[in-house]
Every structure is written in C-alpha cells, then in structure tokens.
N, C-alpha and C positions, 0 to 999 in steps of 0.2 A: 065269330063275328064280333062279339063283345071285346075280345082281345085286340082285334084290329082297330076297333073304335077307340080303345084306351091308348094304344100306341100313337094313333093319329092325334088325339087330344094332348098327349104329353109332348109331342113334337111341336105342336102349335104354341103351347105355353112356353117352351124353351126358346122358340124363335122370337116370341113376343118379348121375353125377358132380355134376350140378347139385343133386340132392337132398342129397348129402353136404356140399356147400359152401354153407353158409347165409350169407345176406347180412344183416349187422347194420347197420341204419340209425341213424346218430348225428346228432342235431341240434345245431347250434352257434349260440349267440347271442353275437356278438362286438361289440366297440366299437373300430373302427379309427380313431376320431377322436383317440385318445390313443396315445402311444408304447407303453405297456404293452398296450393292446388290440391294436395291430398285431402285437406280438411273440407274444401269445397265439394270435392267429388263424393266424400262420405255424406256430407250434409244433403246433397241432392238425392242420393240414393235413399237416405232416411226419409226425406220429404215425400218421395214417390210412394214409399210404403205407407206413410201416415195419412196422405191425402187421397189415396185411392179408395173410392167409396162405391156403393151400389149404383149411384147415379153417374159417376165419372171414374172410369178405370184408367189410371195413368200408367203408361208404358214408356220406359226409359231406354234409350240407346246412347250410352256414353262412349265417346271415342277420345282416346288420349292423344295429346300432342307429343310429337317425338322431336324435341329440340325447339329451336327458335326460328325455323324456316318460315318465312312469311306466307308462302304459297300453301302451306299446310292448311291454314284456316279456310281458304277457299275450297280446296278439294274435300275437306271433311264436311264442310257445310253442304256442298253439292251432294255428297253421299247421303247425308241425313235427310235432305229434301227428297231424294229419290226413294229413300226408305219409307217416306210418308210422314215425316215430322211436321206437326202442326205449329210447333214453336221450338226455338233453339235457345238454350242457355249456354253462354260461352265465357271462357276466361282465356288467359294467355297474355302474350305481349300486346301492346297497343296496335302494332302493325297487323298481327294476326287477327285481332278483333275487328280491325277496320276492313280487311279483305273479306272475312267471313260475313260481316254485316252487309257489305256490298252484294255478295252473292245471295244472301237470304232476302234482302230487299228486292233484288231483281226477280226472285220467285214469289214475292209477296208473302213471305213467311216471316212472322214476327221473330225477332232475335233480341235477347236480353243480355246485356253486358254486365258482368259481375265486377269488372275493374274499370277504372277511369279510361275513357277512350274518346275518340272524336267521331264516332258514328252518328249519323243524322238521318232523318227521313221518317215517314209515317209508319214504317214497320220496324224501326230501331228504337229500343228502349234501354236506358242505362239505370241500373239500380245500385250502382256503387255509391260510396259515401261522398257527400258534397265537399269538394275541395274549397269552395267559397266559404262554407261555414268553418272549415278547419283553419283557413287563413284568418277569418275574423276572430276566432278563438285565440290564435297565437298573438294577433295584434293587441287584443285586450289584455293578454297575459303580459306582453311587453309594457303596455301602458300602466298596468297595475303595479309593476315594479319600477317604473320610471327609468328604464334603460334607454340611453341616448343612441346606442348603436347595437346592431346584431350582425352575426355572420350566419349564412345559410349553407347547408350541405345537402346535396341530393345526387341520386343516380338517375341519369336521364336516358331516354331512348330516342329513336329516330324521329318520332312525332313531337318531341319536346314538351310532353305533357307536364313533367316536373318543372321544366323551365317556365312554363306558363304559370304554374302555381307560385314559383319564385317571383315572377313579375307582379302577380296579384299581391303577394305579401309586401313587395317593395312599395307599391302604391298604398297599401293599408297602413304600414308603419310610418310612411311619410305623412299621412293624414293625422297621426298622433304626435307629430313633431319628433319622430325618431328617424333613424337612418340605417339602411341596409348597407353596411360598410364594405362587405366583400361576400362573394359566394363561390363555393367550390363545387365543381361539376365532375362527377365520376362517370366514365363510360360504362355501358352494360358489361357485366362480369364475364360474359362469354367472349368479349373482345379484349380482355385485359390479361396479360401474361404474368406480370409481376405486381400483384395487387399490394403486397406489404410495402414494397419500395415506393410505390406511387402514393399510398396513404401517408406514409411517414414524411415524404417530401411536402405534401399539402399541409400536414399538421405543423411542420416547421414554418411554413409560409404564414399560416394563420396566427402563429404566436407573434409575428411581427406587427400585427394590427393592434389597435387599442381596445377593441371590443373583446370581451371574454364570454359572450353569450352566443352559443352555437345552437342553431335550429336545424334538426335533421328532418327534411321534408319527405324524402323517399329513399329507401335503402333496401337492398336485398339482404338475405341472411349472411352471406359471406362477407359483404361489405361491413355489416354491423359488427360482426365478430372482430374483423381486422381493425376497424375504426376505434373501437373502445379498448382493444388490447394495446394498440400503439399509443393511444391517448394516455393510458395508464402509465406506460413506459416513459412518456415524455412529461409526466406529472401534470397532465392537463385535465385531470378529473378531480382536482382538489376543490375545496369550496370557493376558491377565487374564480373558478370557471363554472358556467351553467350549461348543461346539455338538456335540450328539450326534444323529445321524440314523439312521432305520431303513431298511427295504427300499425304501420309496417313493422316497427320494432316492438311495440307493446304486445303485439300478437305473439312474438317469439318468447316473451318472458315466461309464459305458461306452457311452452311447447318444446322448442329445440334448444334454447339456451339453458345450460345446466346451472343449478343454483350456485355451484362453486365459482363458475365464470361470472355470474352476476355479482356475487359478494366481493370478488376480487377486482373487477374492472368497471362496475357500473354504480358505485355508491353515490347517492345524491342525484342521479339522473332523474329528470322530470319527465313523466309520461303523460301524454294527452291522448286518450282513447275514446272512441265512441261509446257512450253509456248504454249498457244493456240491463234492463230490469230483470233481476233473477227471480221471476215469478214461478208459480207452480208449473206452468207450461214449460218454462225454460228448464226447470229442474228435471222434468220428464225427458225433454230433448237431450239434456246433458248426459243423463244416464244411458240412454240409447246410443248416443253418439260415441261415448267412451267405449262401449262394448263393440260397436261396429268398427270403430277405428282400430281398436286392439286386434280385432279379428282380421282386418285387411292388411294392416301395416305393423302389427306388433312384433313380427320377426324381422323387420327391416330397419334395425337400429333406431326404432322409435319406442321410447319408454314413457313419454308424457302424452296423454290422450285428451287433453282439454281443448275445446274448440275456441277459435278466435272470432273476432267480430266479422271477418270476411266469410267464415263458415256459416254464421247465423244469418247473414244477409243472403247467402246462396239458398238456405232453407226457405227464407221468405220469398225468394224469387219463384220457387216451385209452387209455393202457396198462392202467389199471385196468379200464376198460370191456371191453377186449379179453379180458383174463384172466377177467373175470366172465362174459362171453358163452360162453367155452369151458366154464367150470365149470357154467353153467346147463344146457348141452346134455348134459354128462357125467352130472350128478346129477339131471337132469330137474326143475329148480327154476326159479323166476322169476329174472329178471335182478336185481331188487332184493335178493332173498335172497342171490344170488351175490356181490353187491357187499359185503355185510356180511362175507363170507368172504375178501375180498381181503387178501393179506399178501405183499408183495414188496419188494425193494430197488430203488427207482426212481433216476433221475438226481438227484433232489432229496433223496434220503434214504429211510428206511423209510416205506412207505405201508401204513397199517392203517386201513381204514374201519370204524368202529364207533360205534354210537349216533348216527348221522347227522352225525358230525364226524370229522375227522382226529384220531386218538387220540394226541395228543402229551402230554397232561397225565398220563395213567395210565402210559404206558410210558417217559416221560422220554427221548424220542428227539430233541428239538430240539438243534440244534448251530449256534452262531453264530460268525462271524469278526469280530474287532474290528480296525479299521485306522484310520490317520490319514492325511490328505491332505497330501502334501509336494510342492510344485511342481505338475506336471501329472499326477502319479501318486500312489500311496499306499504307505504302509509298514505292514506287518503288526505289530500290537501283541500279539495272542494269540488264543486261542480260549476259548469258553465252552460247556460241555455241561450239559444240564439236570440230570443226576444227579451231576455232579462239580464244577460251578462253573468257575472259570478254571483254565487249565493253569498249571503251576508257572513257566513262562517268561513269564508276562504282564508286559509292560513298562509302566512308569509314564508318565504324560503329560509329565513333565519330560524324558524321553528323546525324545519326539516333538517338543517345542518346541525342544530342543537341536538337532534335525536340521534345523530351519528357521531356525537362527541366533539363538535366544533362550534361551541357556543360563541367564541370570539372571532369567528371567521370574517374575512374582509367582505364587505358588501359586493356582490357580483355586479358586473357592469359598470363599476366606477371608473372614472377617467383620471389619469395622472395630471399633475400640474402642467399646463400648457405654456410654452414659451411663445410670446406674442411679439413679433418684430415691428418696430415703428421707426419712422425717420426722425433722427435726433434734431436735425437742423433743416426742417422743410422750407421750401421756397415760400409757401403761403401758410403762415402760422395760424390762420383762422381755422384750419382743418385739423392740424395736429400741433400741439405746443408742449415742449418739454422744458420744465424749469431747469435752470443751471446747465443748459445744453452746451455752453461754451467750455465746460470742464470735461466733456466727454471726448475721448480720443478713440476714434474708430467705433468702438461699441462698448456698452456697459448696461448692466441691469439697473433699472431705475424704479423707485417706489411708485406704485400704481397711482397714488394720490398726487404725484408730481406731474402727471400727464393730463392734458385737457384738450379741448377742441371739438369741433362738430363731429368728426369721424369717431372720436373716442366716446362722445356722448351717445351717438347712435349705437355703438357696439355694446356699451354697458347697459343701455336701456333694453336692447334685444335680449341680453342675458337675463334680465329681470323677469322675462316672460317664461323662462324655463322652469320646469317643476323640480329640477335637480340643480345642485350647485356645481359650478365649474371654477376650479382654481386656476389662475393664470398669473404670469409674471411678464411685465413689459421689458423688452430688451431694445434699447435705442441704438441706432446705427447712423453714423454721419455720412450722409449721401452727398459728398462734395469731393472734387478732385483732390486726391492725396496719395502720394506714392506709397505710403506706409499702410494704407487701408485697402481692403479688397472690395468694399462696397462704396461705389462712387455714383451710381445711378439707381433709379427705381427698378431697372431690369436686374441689377445685382441684388437688390433687396428681395425681388421675387425668387431669384435662384436660391436664396437661403432656405426657402421652404422645400425646394426640390432636393437640396442636399441635406435636408432634415436637420439643419441647425436651429430652425424655429418651426413651430407648428402652424402659426398664422402670421399674416402681415396685415396690420390695420393702418389705414391712412388714405390719402387722396390718390389712390392707385387706379389708373385707367385700364379698363379691360380692352386689350388689343390682341391681335391674333398671335404675334410672336411670343407673347408671354403665356399663352394658353398651351404651349407645346409641352411644358413640363409641370405646370401647376394648374389648379382649378380656381375659379373665382366664385364667390357667392353671388346670389341674386343682386344686381346693381341697385344701390339705394339712392343714387343721384344720377340724373341724366348728364351727358357730356357731349359737346360738339367742339370741333376745332374751327376757330374763326380767325379772320384777319382784323387786326386793330390798326386803324389809321388816325393820324392827327389831322384835324380840320384846319382850313385856312380861308381868309376872306378873298372874294373874287370881284372883278370889274364886270358889272351887269349892264353897262350903257348900251352895248351892241349885242346884248344877249338875244333879242327877238329875231335877229337875222341869222344867227348861228346854226339853226337846225338845217338850213339848206345852203349849199355852196353857191358861189357867185355864178358859175355857168348855169346852175339849175334855176336861180332867180331870173336870169336873162331868158332862159328857155320858157319859164312860166309866163313872163311878160309877153313874149312873142306869141305864145298860144292864146293869151287873153286878147291881144290885138286881133288875131285871126278870127276868134269867136265873135268879137264886136263887128268886124267887117262882114262876116257871113250873115249875122242877124240883120244888119243894116241893108245888105243886098237883097235879102228875101222879103223884108217887111216894107220897104220904101214904096213899092208899087201895088201893094195888096190893099184892097178896099176895106177889108175887115181889120186892118192893123190899127194901132193906136193913132189918134189924130196928130200926135206930135211928129209922126213921120211925114206929115204934109208941110212941115215948116222948113226953115233953112237947114243947111247941111249940118251945122254944129248942133242944132236941136235934134236932128235925126240920130247923130252919134250918141248924144246924151240919152236919148230914148233907148238905144241899143244897149248901152251900159246898164240902164235901169232894168231892162228886161233880164239881163244876165244876173243881176243882184237879186231881183225878185224870185227868180227860179230856185234860188237856194232856200228861201224861207216861205214862199207862197206857192200856189198852184202853178204848174208849168204853163198851162194854157190860158192863164189870166192875162188879158191884154195882147194876146198873140193872134195874128191873123192867118199866117201861112202854116200849113201842116208840116212842111219841111223845117220850119223854125222850131216847132215843138220837138222834133227829133234832135236838132242841134242843141236845144236847151237841156234835153234829157242827158245827152252825153256830157254836157258841161256840168250838170249836177253831179254825175258820178265821178267826174274828174276832181271836182272840188272836195268831195267826201274823202277820196283817196289822199289828196294833198293835206287835208286837215288832220287825218289820222297819223300820217307820217310826221307832220310838223309837231303834233302834240307829243308823240313818242320821243322824238329827237330832243325836244325842249326839256321834257322830264328827265331824260338821261343826262343832259348837260347840267341841269340844276342840281342833280345829285353828285355827279362825278367831279364837277369843277370845284366842289368844296373840299375834295380830297387831295392829298399830296400826290403828285404825279406817280403813275404806276408804269414802270417800264421793265425791261429785261435785266437791267443792271442795278435795280434798286436793292438796298441793303435790308435784310429781314432779320429781326431779332427773335431769339428763342431762349428757352431755359435748358441748360445742359443736363439737368438731372432727369428730365422727362424724355419721352420717346420722340419728341417733335423733330429733333435734328435729322434723324434717319428717315422719318416720315416725309419731311419736306423734300429730301433728295429723291426718294423712291417714288413718291406719288406726284409731286408738283415739279419735279425735274429742276430744282434749284441747284445752282453751282455752289460748291463748298465755299468759294471766295465771297459769295454774296450773303452768307449766313454769319450772323454776329451773335456771339454768346453774351447774354446779359446776366450779370452776376446776381443781383438782387432785384426784388420787385420795385424798389424805389429808384433803381437805375433806369427803368423803362422811360419814365417821364423825362429824365435828363438826356437820355439817348435820343429821344424824339426832338427835344429842343435844340440839341447840338447837331442834329441831322446826321448822327452816327448811324441811325437806322431810319428807313422810310416807312416801315411797317413792322408789325410783330404778330406772330402766330401764337395764340394762347387758347386754352380750353375755356369754354363758356363760363363755368363757375368762377374761374380766376378773373375773367374779364368783368363779371358783375362786381366782384370785390374791388377791382381796380377802378371801375367807373363810379363807384360809390364815393370816392374821394377826389377823382380827377374829372376835369371838364375838357371840352374841345377835342374829345376822342369819339370815334364812331366805329361800329362794326361794318365792314365792307365785304361785298361779294357773298357767294354761297358758302354755307357752312358744311362741314363734313361730319356726319353723325358717327359717334364713337360708341364703345360698349358701355360707357358710364363708369362711375366709381364703384368699386367692389372690394371686398376683403379677399386676400389670397389665402387659399388652403392647399393642402397637398392633394395631388391627383389620386392618392390612395385613401384619403380619409377626410371627412368633413366633420370636425368636432363640435360644431354648433348646429343642433338639430333645427333651430328656428330659421336658419338662413340656408337656402338651397341653391344648387347649381343652376346656372341660367339655361341649361339645355334640358331641364325637366320641369314638369308641372309642380306647382307648390300648393300645399293644402290651404284650406280656409284659415285655420288657426295661424299658420306661418305668415300668410299674407297680412293678417290683422296685426300680428306682432311687429312686423317690419313697418307697416304703415303707421301704427301708433307711435313707434319710436321716432320715425321721421317727423310726424306731425308735432310731436312734443318740442322739437327743436327747429320748427319751420320759421320761428321768429328770431333766429339768430341775427344780430345786428347787421352783419355784412352779407347775409345770405337770402335776404328777402327777394322772392321772385325766382329763385334758382330751382326750388324743389319741384319735382313732378311725381306725384304719388302714383300715377298710372304705371310707373316702371315696376311696381310690385305685382303687376298682373300681366305677365307676358303671354303671348299667344302660345298654345300648347305645341311643343316641338318634340314630344316623346316618340322615340322610335324603338320598336321592339328588336329590330335587327335579326340576325341569324342566331336564334337562341340555341342552336345545337353546338355552336363552337364553344370551347372551354376557355372563356375569357371573362375577366371581371368587368362589371358594369361600372364605369367610372362615374 
C-alpha cells in the first residue's frame, strides 16, 4: 500500500513539473546553400541550446530551403505551423520570406525575418540590420571625404530591395551636395550564365565615368569574388579608386574569402560593418559557434569557422523569442504581443522590436565600424554612431593608403579639369561677354578672367559654395553662320556636350524639349517666357466712344429704346397711381417715360411707377442695360489697347534671332510661314527694323525684352506669353559635375537651393536685369519618380 502511494505521489510531481515547464516550438527556415545561411542555422541551433531553461524549453524544427523557388517558403511555413510552431524564424530570398510571412500571418503565427524583406503586418517582425542607418553612414562617409560623385554596385532581386536602398542613398548624397553618377545592377546569380563577361563589361563602362568611388550595396559571394578579381585585372583597385563594402562582403572576409585572395585583389578596400562588442558573452558564443560549425560543416570545404554579423543577429532572434515566451506566460498575453515588448541588449546590440521592424531609425542605436584592408588583415579607421556621426579619431583614407605603401597616391574622387563651352559672340552680351571675341575663329580656349557676364557670375558664385575645388577651362565658340564652323546655333553648342567635346555649356541657354534629348540641364536659375514685342503708334480717338458697337447695332439699340419708352407711356398714362406728369401734355408724358427708364438703372424700379406691368418692363430694361454696359466696356478696353499696336495680320513680318530656337518654334507652334520670318542680325538692328517697317513684330525671350526695353521706348509686350524652361547650364546626360546644381526632374536639397538662391541674389542688381529674376525657380515642385527599379538602367 505504501509503495502504491509513493508511485502515485511521484507521478503527480512529475505531472506538475511538466505542466510548469512549457515547451515552445520554434520553426526555422534556413538556407545552408550559402555561407551566411550556414552561419545562421548554426547560430539558431546554438541559441536553442543556450536559452532552453527549466521555465521554457525551446524545441527547434529547422527546414532547409532547396534552391530559390518562391513557393518553397509558403509550403515550409505551412508544415511548421502544422507541426505546432509558436514562432518562425526565416531567411532566404526576399520573395521566399514574403510568401512565408504571408502564410504565417494568415495563421496568426509570429514570423521573424533575418534578412531585409517587405513583410508587414501585426505578426511579421524584421530583425535584419537597418538599411536606412547603413545609407546614412555611407552618406556621412562620402561627405567626410568631400567626394562630389559616387557610383553604386548591387545585386538585386525581384522585389527590388537593393534598388530601394540605392534610391535612398541617391537622396542622401544629394542632401550633402554630392551626386550618384551611375549605378550598376547585377541580376541574381542563379539567372546569370556568364558572370565574368558581364562583370568585365560593366567595369569597362564604369571607367568611362568621372567618379572613382564605388559603393557595393549588396553582393553575393560569387559576385564579390568575380568583381574584385576583374577589378584587379583592370587596375581598378589602385589608390586612385575607392571601394566601399557593407556587411555582405565584410562577413566573407573572416569566412569564405581566402587570405591570399584578399591580399591579391582587395588591398585598400574599405569595409563598413555593423559593430559587435566582443564582450565576455560574445567570446563564449564565439567558442561554441566555432565548435558547432566545424562539427556540422568542417568536412564541406569549410575551414574558417568565425561567425559574421548575420549569424549574431540570428542568435539574438532566438533570444528575443525566448524572452517573449516568458513574458507571454507571465502576463497571459499572446506571443506576438510579447514580441512587441522585447527590449534587451543582445550580442549584436540593442534589440527593440516595434512596428514590425527593428527600431533603429527612431532610437538611433545603429553602430558601424569602418576599416581598411591591408595585406591579409584589416586596419581600423574609426567608428560611426547613428546619433553622433564619426568618432573624433576617424582616420582619413590617405593614412590607409600610406599603410600599404602609397603615401603619394592621388586623392580619390577628384575630378579632372572640365572644359566649359561658352558662346564667343552672344547676341546679348549682358549674359556672357568674352574679351577680344572678334579674334576667335570658330573656337578657342580663353583665359577664365577674360569672360564675364551674369551667367558667368552665377556659375562662379555657385562653385564657391562647394567644399572641393573644381578646375575648369572656358572654350569659346562662335555661334554665328559660317561655312567653316560647325557651331552656328545654340543647338550646336548643346550638341558639343553630347559628343563629349566639352563637359558643360554656360550661358543664356533656354531649356527646351528638343535639347533635352541628348543632354541634361541644371536647375534653371532664371525664368524665361517667349513674348511678342510690338512698336506702339498714336491713334485718332475722336470717334472712339462709338466704336465698341457697329452701326446696325446702334440702330437696333435705338429702336429698342423707343419701344421701351412707348410701352411705359402706354401702361402709365391712364393709371391713377402713376406719376402726375402723365396727366399733362403728350410731350410731357413721353419725357416722364424716359425719366422712368433712366431712374430704373440707378434707383428703385417701383419708385414713381403705378402699373405692375410697368415694373416688369422696367426690370427687363434694367437687365438689358447691364448686358449692354458690360459689352461696351469690354469692347472699348480692347480697342484702347489694340489700337496702340501696329496692325496684326497674317502677312505681317516677324523678327527673330537666328542663333536661338525661336525660328523653328514659330513655325511649329504658331504656324508662321517661312517667308514671314525675318532674321535680325544684332540686337541694335531690332529698333531700326521696326522703324523701317522691315518687321511688324519680334519674338524674344522675356529676359532679352527687359534688357531691350531698358534703353528703348515706345515698345510694348503684346498677347499671351509662352512659358519656357528657363535659362540653365547644359551638362552631359551621363554626368553632372557640379554637385550644387541639380537636374530639373529631381528634388534638390536645402543646401543646394540655398547655394543657387544666394548666387542669384548676389547678382540680382545687375544694371540691365532688374526685375528679371524669380528666386522661386530654385524650388520646383517634387517630380521624383522611382520608376521600375528592377530594370537594369542608369538613373539619368
């Protein structure tokens, strides 16, 4: 009997112990086909062992992905949910993570993504490293070194996550008055057959650009090997070039990339990796990780067993689930609700899950280490923190290159001397004026001090706002008809940039659609409209008051007036309540009728009126008078304006400047016949042509008209104006060498806007340009379009 009682007591204790020790089933979707995937799987297994306690027993069911098939994520997630997983930790491609997250969210099972993805919802959590913080760190690094241009390289997927990072970086560097000159997109490696040929072709294309700063945003292991191998062969890893890499490549330095490969192909490469404090806890984790990784993959061509930052973050993900599990039991809430309350210091840094993402942006907790590769190891350059920037001891790249024996290396990111094209003999010298321009035949390099004018002053003033020096040389071109010269118009001047004979064109160049096909324009610094200029004349005003209406209309108005007088007289003459004047002779009765009609316009209609029908007649008369007065006033105003102008008919002669776009614009837009268009050689010839009646009108741009009217009188602007793109500087469609002046189809940063505005304000008092400037042109409405980011095309 005692034995039976003991057995029963022991059974009850065991049951109670099992009841208090809850088992938390965790599903894992891993990808051991890659080095990062192997590390993450080992880190998850190690975390399951470490965080299983008497209060919470963690049970793992890790399922490996087999390839990149998108539907695998959904089927594996469904299987784990049926197995009883309370939470799922997933990796893989962004598409696989997306479909697995959709499946888990449908079953109300929390899912945690270890890689950047687009999963959203109350049951979706992302614990990957903040791409926004990485972008800010790179932007600060570019600003720290004063690079005016950069080129980005990344391997994208169907969800365009790397393209999104690239767009964020484009905006970030624009805010610091830099420019993302070009970007290279590589397709996922499973869809590329000849990777070496594609990489080599892209590297050759990159060498054609001015920037020598290359930012690798995202790369697989195969792409990283091929990229640096080919760059070394093309001599693109010398100190004249700068390569900056993120976690994707820095993780490979201590794992799959052999020291000999690093020493041969990656000297001077700058790495930006998420900082991990190598505390005592981390050292314990490192020791266990190396043993477990060697046990699992040591015989699979793996001889380096150090974990990367992605493995450490996977370890922290299991830690977060463990803490959330305990919190959910303590407060009797769901695991998803408990995950939102997670807040602890993990091996990879502070972990705060909030709003379905790792809350790095709000709390500013991202911390990066910057280092440079020297030999088979790396040298620390400094640290960057999200709320403080670089630490005071941040070393410059010249120190890094000095460490590898290149103390006198060229400063990376420098620009060559730019060739700036200008019109040698412009129609309006107030904008560009070249000394001794009569001695120039077709084209010639001129001394920078010999060039002046409003456009030149704005250009040089904008350059003064840059933190780096730009060397440039003016090249003057004679834009006038000459059989021996190729440049005869401003369109030809613009084509010089397209054919790479010059890098920029500075001058009074109007932004029009046909010029933007091959070249780009900077933000317009001066508004421009196409207006008609007419010569005024004196007119005979003696019969002007009767001109608004034609003779038949005046006769008709008189007949109507007589009819109204007769009707009023007919209705009021026998009415007892009528005015006493209607009791007198007939002429007095007609005078009273006229008086009633006049009073109805200014006084009350019923004042002095006896008949109700008369009131209706007077009301209609009042409305008729109002209509006639409005028509008369409008016609008279039009006559007063138009009769001062020279007659405008279909056969009038119109003057234009042959150097500008106006000749073709008048034919295509206003349908002028070629025989009615007269070329005016110089600006002084306009007044003479008007006086001799060679032309009846002239089409000029508004800034030119203001300059013309400053000295001339008896000229007016007539008709509606046609808004143009404004005056801008011409740059190549492939490159914009001035970081402070941006393209008109993009947003401009605050510093850029201030630079342009201050430059224009400084010269707003030019003698002949008063009233022309419109500073609002430096703040265009946002017209940024992300477009189809998956296509491999450069963002112009």
